C-alpha positions as CSV (number, residue, x, y, z in Angstrom):
1,M,-3.8,-11.2,29.5
2,S,-4.6,-7.9,29.1
3,N,-1.4,-7.5,26.1
4,I,-3.1,-7.3,22.6
5,I,-1.9,-8.5,19.4
6,V,-3.1,-8.1,16.0
7,Q,-2.7,-11.0,13.9
8,K,-3.8,-10.4,9.9
9,F,-2.9,-12.5,7.6
10,G,-2.9,-12.3,3.1
11,G,-3.9,-14.6,0.8
12,T,-1.5,-16.5,0.0
13,S,-0.7,-17.6,3.5
14,L,-4.4,-18.4,3.6
15,G,-4.6,-19.7,-0.3
16,T,-5.4,-23.9,0.8
17,E,-6.7,-26.0,3.5
18,E,-3.4,-27.0,5.2
19,R,-2.2,-23.3,4.6
20,I,-5.2,-22.5,7.0
21,A,-4.4,-25.2,9.4
22,S,-0.7,-24.0,9.5
23,V,-1.9,-20.6,9.9
24,A,-4.4,-21.5,12.9
25,K,-1.5,-22.9,15.0
26,I,0.2,-19.5,14.5
27,V,-2.8,-18.4,16.1
28,K,-2.9,-20.8,18.7
29,E,0.5,-20.4,19.6
30,A,0.1,-16.8,20.8
31,S,-2.9,-16.9,21.8
32,Q,-0.8,-18.7,24.9
33,S,0.7,-15.7,25.7
34,A,-1.7,-13.2,24.5
35,N,-4.8,-11.8,23.9
36,V,-4.9,-11.7,20.1
37,I,-7.7,-10.6,17.4
38,V,-7.0,-12.0,13.4
39,V,-7.8,-9.3,10.9
40,V,-7.8,-12.1,7.3
41,S,-7.7,-11.6,3.8
42,A,-9.4,-13.4,1.1
43,M,-8.0,-16.9,-0.2
44,S,-5.7,-16.5,-3.0
45,G,-6.7,-16.1,-5.8
46,E,-10.3,-15.1,-4.7
47,T,-10.4,-11.9,-5.3
48,N,-9.4,-12.2,-9.2
49,R,-12.0,-15.0,-9.8
50,L,-15.1,-12.3,-8.6
51,I,-13.2,-9.4,-10.6
52,K,-13.6,-11.3,-13.3
53,L,-16.9,-12.7,-12.7
54,A,-18.1,-8.8,-12.1
55,K,-16.8,-8.5,-15.6
56,S,-19.1,-10.8,-17.1
57,F,-21.9,-8.1,-16.9
58,G,-19.2,-5.1,-18.8
59,D,-16.4,-3.3,-18.4
60,D,-18.6,-1.1,-15.5
61,P,-20.2,-3.2,-13.4
62,S,-21.7,-0.9,-10.4
63,K,-19.5,0.1,-8.2
64,R,-22.2,-1.3,-5.0
65,E,-22.9,-4.3,-6.3
66,F,-18.9,-4.8,-7.9
67,D,-17.2,-4.2,-3.6
68,A,-20.9,-7.0,-2.4
69,L,-19.4,-8.8,-4.2
70,I,-15.7,-8.6,-3.8
71,S,-16.0,-8.5,-0.3
72,T,-17.0,-12.2,0.0
73,G,-13.8,-13.3,0.0
74,E,-12.3,-12.7,3.3
75,K,-16.2,-14.4,4.9
76,V,-15.0,-17.7,4.0
77,S,-10.8,-17.3,5.1
78,A,-12.3,-15.8,8.3
79,A,-15.0,-18.6,8.6
80,L,-13.4,-21.2,7.7
81,L,-9.8,-20.4,10.3
82,A,-12.3,-20.3,13.0
83,M,-13.0,-23.8,11.7
84,A,-9.6,-25.0,12.1
85,L,-9.2,-23.0,15.3
86,H,-11.8,-25.0,16.7
87,Q,-10.7,-28.6,15.9
88,I,-7.6,-27.8,17.6
89,D,-9.9,-26.3,20.4
90,V,-9.4,-23.0,20.3
91,K,-12.2,-20.8,20.8
92,A,-12.7,-18.4,17.5
93,K,-15.8,-16.6,16.0
94,S,-15.8,-15.1,12.0
95,Y,-16.9,-11.1,12.7
96,T,-18.0,-9.1,9.4
97,A,-16.2,-5.2,8.9
98,S,-20.3,-4.6,9.2
99,Q,-20.8,-6.4,12.8
100,I,-18.2,-4.3,14.2
101,S,-18.9,-1.6,13.0
102,M,-16.2,-0.8,10.6
103,K,-17.5,1.9,9.5
104,T,-16.0,4.2,5.9
105,T,-16.7,6.9,3.3
106,N,-18.6,6.3,0.5
107,S,-15.9,6.6,-2.2
108,Y,-16.5,2.3,-3.6
109,S,-12.8,0.6,-3.8
110,K,-11.5,3.4,-2.1
111,A,-13.1,3.7,0.9
112,R,-11.8,5.2,4.1
113,I,-12.3,4.1,7.8
114,L,-13.5,6.9,9.7
115,E,-14.2,4.8,12.8
116,V,-15.0,1.0,14.0
117,D,-16.4,0.1,16.9
118,G,-14.6,-2.0,19.7
119,K,-17.0,-3.0,22.4
120,K,-18.0,-6.4,20.2
121,I,-14.2,-7.4,19.4
122,Q,-13.7,-6.8,23.2
123,D,-16.4,-8.7,24.3
124,A,-15.3,-11.8,22.3
125,L,-11.6,-11.8,24.1
126,D,-13.3,-11.0,27.5
127,E,-14.6,-14.7,26.6
128,G,-11.7,-15.9,25.8
129,I,-12.9,-15.8,21.8
130,V,-10.3,-15.3,19.4
131,P,-12.1,-13.1,17.0
132,I,-11.1,-13.3,13.0
133,I,-12.2,-10.4,11.5
134,T,-12.3,-9.1,7.5
135,G,-10.6,-7.6,5.8
136,F,-10.2,-5.2,3.2
137,Q,-14.2,-4.3,4.2
138,G,-16.1,-2.3,5.5
139,I,-19.9,-0.3,6.0
140,T,-21.0,2.5,4.2
141,E,-24.0,4.8,6.9
142,S,-25.9,3.7,5.1
143,G,-24.8,-0.2,5.8
144,D,-23.9,-0.4,2.0
145,V,-20.6,-2.5,1.8
146,T,-17.5,-1.4,0.7
147,T,-14.0,-1.7,0.2
148,L,-10.8,-0.5,1.1
149,G,-9.1,-1.4,-2.2
150,R,-6.0,-3.7,-2.8
151,G,-3.7,-4.4,0.4
152,G,-6.8,-3.2,2.6
153,S,-6.5,-6.2,5.2
154,D,-3.1,-4.1,5.9
155,T,-4.9,-1.6,6.8
156,T,-7.7,-2.9,8.5
157,A,-5.6,-4.7,11.0
158,V,-3.9,-1.6,11.6
159,A,-7.0,0.7,12.3
160,I,-7.8,-2.5,14.9
161,A,-4.7,-2.6,16.6
162,A,-4.9,1.3,16.6
163,Q,-8.6,1.3,18.3
164,M,-8.1,-1.4,21.1
165,K,-4.5,0.0,21.8
166,A,-3.3,-2.9,20.6
167,E,1.1,-4.0,21.6
168,R,1.6,-4.9,17.3
169,C,0.5,-5.4,14.5
170,D,1.7,-8.4,13.2
171,I,1.6,-8.4,8.5
172,Y,2.5,-11.8,8.1
173,T,2.8,-12.3,3.9
174,D,4.7,-14.7,2.0
175,V,7.8,-13.0,2.4
176,D,10.4,-13.1,5.9
177,G,10.0,-9.2,5.5
178,I,10.9,-6.0,4.7
179,Y,14.1,-6.1,1.7
180,T,16.3,-3.3,0.4
181,T,14.2,-4.3,-3.0
182,D,12.5,-6.2,-4.5
183,P,14.5,-9.2,-4.2
184,R,13.4,-11.6,-7.7
185,V,14.6,-7.6,-9.6
186,V,18.0,-7.9,-7.3
187,P,18.9,-10.6,-5.7
188,E,21.4,-10.1,-3.4
189,A,19.1,-7.4,-1.7
190,K,19.6,-7.5,1.8
191,K,16.7,-8.3,4.3
192,L,16.1,-5.5,7.3
193,D,16.2,-5.9,10.7
194,T,14.0,-2.8,11.1
195,I,13.0,0.2,8.7
196,T,11.8,3.8,10.3
197,M,7.6,4.5,9.8
198,E,8.6,7.6,7.6
199,E,11.1,5.3,5.7
200,M,8.2,2.9,5.6
201,L,5.5,5.0,4.3
202,E,8.0,6.5,1.4
203,M,8.5,2.7,0.4
204,A,5.6,2.0,0.7
205,G,3.7,5.1,-0.8
206,Q,6.6,4.5,-4.1
207,G,5.8,1.0,-4.8
208,A,7.3,-1.5,-2.4
209,K,3.8,-3.9,-2.0
210,V,4.6,-5.4,1.7
211,I,1.9,-3.6,3.3
212,Q,-0.3,-0.7,2.2
213,I,0.4,2.6,2.7
214,R,-2.8,3.7,4.3
215,A,-1.9,0.7,6.4
216,V,1.3,2.6,7.6
217,E,-0.2,6.0,8.0
218,F,-2.6,4.8,10.1
219,A,0.4,3.2,12.7
220,N,2.9,6.4,11.9
221,K,-0.6,8.7,13.7
222,Y,-1.8,6.1,16.3
223,K,1.7,4.9,17.3
224,V,1.3,1.4,16.8
225,P,4.2,-0.7,16.0
226,V,3.7,-3.0,13.0
227,R,6.2,-6.2,12.3
228,V,5.8,-8.3,8.5
229,L,6.9,-11.4,9.3
230,S,6.8,-15.1,6.2
231,S,3.7,-17.5,7.7
232,F,5.5,-19.9,5.9
233,E,9.0,-19.7,8.2
234,P,10.0,-19.1,10.9
235,G,11.9,-16.0,11.8
236,D,11.5,-12.2,13.7
237,G,10.5,-10.6,10.2
238,T,11.2,-6.9,9.9
239,L,9.8,-4.0,12.4
240,I,8.1,-0.9,11.0
241,S,9.6,1.1,14.1
242,L,8.1,4.4,15.6
243,E,12.0,5.0,17.0
244,E,14.2,7.6,15.0
245,K,17.6,5.2,14.0
246,D,20.4,6.4,14.4
247,M,20.8,8.6,10.5
248,E,24.6,7.9,10.1
249,N,24.1,4.1,9.4
250,G,23.1,4.1,6.0
251,L,22.3,7.0,3.6
252,V,19.6,5.1,1.6
253,S,17.8,1.9,3.4
254,G,15.5,1.0,0.1
255,I,14.7,1.3,-3.4
256,A,10.7,1.2,-4.3
257,F,9.3,1.2,-8.0
258,Q,6.7,1.2,-10.0
259,K,6.1,0.1,-13.1
260,D,1.6,0.8,-13.5
261,Q,2.4,4.2,-14.3
262,M,1.0,7.4,-16.7
263,K,2.8,10.2,-17.6
264,Y,0.2,13.2,-18.6
265,T,1.7,16.2,-19.8
266,L,-0.6,19.3,-21.4
267,H,1.7,21.1,-23.8
268,G,1.1,24.8,-24.1
269,V,-0.8,25.8,-21.5
270,S,-1.0,29.7,-20.0
271,D,1.0,29.9,-18.0
272,T,-1.1,32.3,-14.8
273,P,-2.4,31.8,-11.0
274,G,-4.4,29.4,-10.2
275,I,-3.6,27.1,-13.8
276,A,-2.3,24.7,-11.2
277,Y,-5.6,24.1,-9.9
278,A,-7.6,24.5,-11.9
279,I,-5.6,20.8,-13.0
280,L,-5.8,19.0,-10.2
281,G,-8.4,20.3,-8.4
282,P,-10.9,18.4,-11.2
283,L,-8.6,15.3,-10.7
284,S,-8.9,15.2,-6.5
285,D,-12.7,15.7,-7.3
286,A,-13.1,12.0,-9.5
287,N,-10.9,10.9,-6.3
288,I,-8.0,9.9,-8.3
289,E,-4.4,10.9,-6.7
290,V,-1.7,12.5,-8.7
291,D,2.4,12.0,-7.9
292,V,4.8,13.4,-9.8
293,I,4.4,17.0,-10.4
294,V,6.5,18.9,-12.9
295,Q,5.9,22.7,-14.3
296,N,8.1,24.0,-17.5
297,V,9.9,27.7,-17.1
298,S,7.2,30.1,-19.2
299,V,7.8,30.8,-22.7
300,N,5.7,33.6,-23.9
301,G,3.2,33.3,-21.6
302,K,2.7,29.1,-21.9
303,T,4.2,26.4,-20.6
304,D,4.3,22.8,-20.3
305,F,2.3,20.9,-17.3
306,T,3.3,17.5,-16.1
307,F,2.2,14.8,-13.9
308,T,2.1,11.3,-13.0
309,V,-0.7,8.7,-11.9
310,S,-1.7,5.1,-11.4
311,K,-1.9,3.2,-14.9
312,E,-6.3,1.8,-13.4
313,D,-6.8,6.0,-12.8
314,E,-6.1,6.0,-17.1
315,I,-9.6,5.9,-18.3
316,S,-10.6,8.9,-14.7
317,T,-8.1,10.9,-15.6
318,T,-7.9,11.1,-19.6
319,T,-11.9,11.3,-19.5
320,V,-11.3,14.8,-16.6
321,I,-8.3,16.1,-18.4
322,K,-10.8,16.2,-22.0
323,K,-13.2,18.6,-20.6
324,L,-11.6,21.1,-19.2
325,K,-9.5,21.1,-23.2
326,D,-12.0,24.2,-23.5
327,S,-12.2,26.3,-20.3
328,L,-7.7,24.9,-19.8
329,N,-7.0,26.3,-24.0
330,F,-3.6,23.7,-23.7
331,D,-2.3,23.4,-27.6
332,D,-1.6,19.8,-26.8
333,L,-1.9,16.4,-24.7
334,L,0.9,14.2,-24.6
335,I,-0.3,10.6,-22.8
336,D,3.0,8.6,-22.5
337,S,1.9,5.1,-20.5
338,N,5.8,3.6,-21.6
339,I,6.8,4.6,-17.7
340,A,8.2,3.7,-13.6
341,K,9.2,5.5,-11.2
342,V,12.5,4.5,-8.8
343,S,13.0,5.9,-6.1
344,L,15.6,5.9,-3.4
345,V,13.9,5.8,0.4
346,G,15.9,7.3,3.4
347,V,16.7,9.1,6.6
348,G,20.2,9.7,6.1
349,M,19.4,12.2,3.6
350,R,18.6,14.7,6.0
351,S,22.7,14.5,7.2
352,H,24.5,14.0,3.8
353,A,24.8,15.7,0.8
354,G,25.9,13.9,-2.8
355,I,22.9,11.8,-2.6
356,A,21.3,12.4,-5.9
357,S,24.3,13.2,-7.6
358,K,26.0,10.0,-6.6
359,A,22.7,8.4,-8.2
360,F,22.6,10.3,-11.1
361,K,26.3,9.2,-11.6
362,A,24.8,5.4,-11.8
363,L,22.1,5.7,-14.2
364,S,24.4,7.6,-16.4
365,E,26.9,5.1,-16.2
366,N,23.9,2.0,-17.6
367,E,22.9,4.6,-19.5
368,V,19.4,5.2,-17.8
369,N,17.4,8.8,-19.5
370,I,15.5,9.9,-16.7
371,L,12.7,12.0,-18.0
372,M,11.8,13.8,-14.7
373,I,12.7,13.8,-11.1
374,S,11.2,14.7,-8.3
375,T,12.4,14.8,-4.4
376,S,11.8,15.2,-0.7
377,E,13.8,15.2,2.9
378,I,14.0,11.5,2.6
379,K,13.3,10.2,-1.6
380,I,14.6,11.6,-4.6
381,T,12.1,9.7,-8.0
382,I,12.8,9.4,-10.8
383,V,11.0,8.7,-13.6
384,I,12.6,6.5,-16.7
385,E,11.8,4.4,-18.9
386,D,10.0,0.9,-18.1
387,S,12.2,-1.2,-20.3
388,S,14.7,0.1,-17.7
389,V,13.6,-0.4,-14.4
390,E,15.8,-3.0,-13.5
391,T,18.8,-1.5,-14.9
392,A,17.7,0.9,-12.3
393,V,17.5,-0.6,-9.6
394,K,20.6,-2.7,-9.4
395,A,22.8,-0.1,-10.3
396,L,21.6,2.1,-8.0
397,H,21.2,-0.4,-5.3
398,N,25.4,-1.7,-6.1
399,S,26.3,1.4,-6.1
400,F,25.0,3.0,-2.8
401,E,26.1,-1.6,-1.4
402,L,22.7,-1.7,-0.2
403,D,24.0,-5.6,-0.5
404,K,26.0,-4.6,2.6
């Protein structure tokens, strides 16, 4: 068997001893027709428990030690799954990210993968062994443990699939695929059989939590087909396809949303060349990701500059902007934590007019006020009050008949 499949199992799939035994059966079945590489997350709830432990000694623990601690959960999952596979006569070995030399940047808790040494993985496959690799983590050049951020095991799995030239990467979760929107908000949401890589990049970037955006970026860059499916029930899941589907099939493929957002407005900043870089440059240097950006029309040489960031970056963002107060000489800093983003995504937007007006009409009819708007070729993002998210998502889902 020369074909390779990477299987990644999330925390809910590995939440109990019984779940681990069920996962072992899925791995065994796949190993009968392919060379299987497994990537695991920590057992459900374990990472949160470790984070809580870390904060027993202050709200801002050492970043190095924090990553060293919260990376231990995946080691438990990997070893237990190997034991479960041994019990059903499947040869398996657990490996930490350091053992396969998964090198990363030294940005603790937000590290990015630089390279993966596939030799040890290939050696295991050649011996008929299923390698079980800890997700979510890597090591720096100096040997320190790093973590990749929430959902980082997805990125680990796709990076390994790319390195090993795998036929496919299967992401097993507690849902049976990717839906037109979150079924908890819209029960009529429809499971998609396929979605393009481009659409999934936008959906993941705008809040769809089924798969980490950096995993999709890796898959897109290295042309790795990815399938999202459930470890709890049989099914084909959703294929994130490398091929562009017929754009005539639908205007909008899905609706994503994020509630954990902050809006910053620098009121009365000088409207001069370079002002955007003077604001965004220091934020980038602090490893803060900025999303929606709006600069208003200048009045008397002054303007308002507004942007959104994730709520987890609130303290860092506020610190950076306040340090810029003297150099930028803005009149006031306005911070709004009661906002959310809702995004319509679909490759069909490229070839159809009127999608924005249809969306805005639906929101207007449901009395949803729009605070900011951002568009791209296949995405329309609106910033609204967080209390209006469910109303907005339901209205848009209904307007574009995504349940059909």
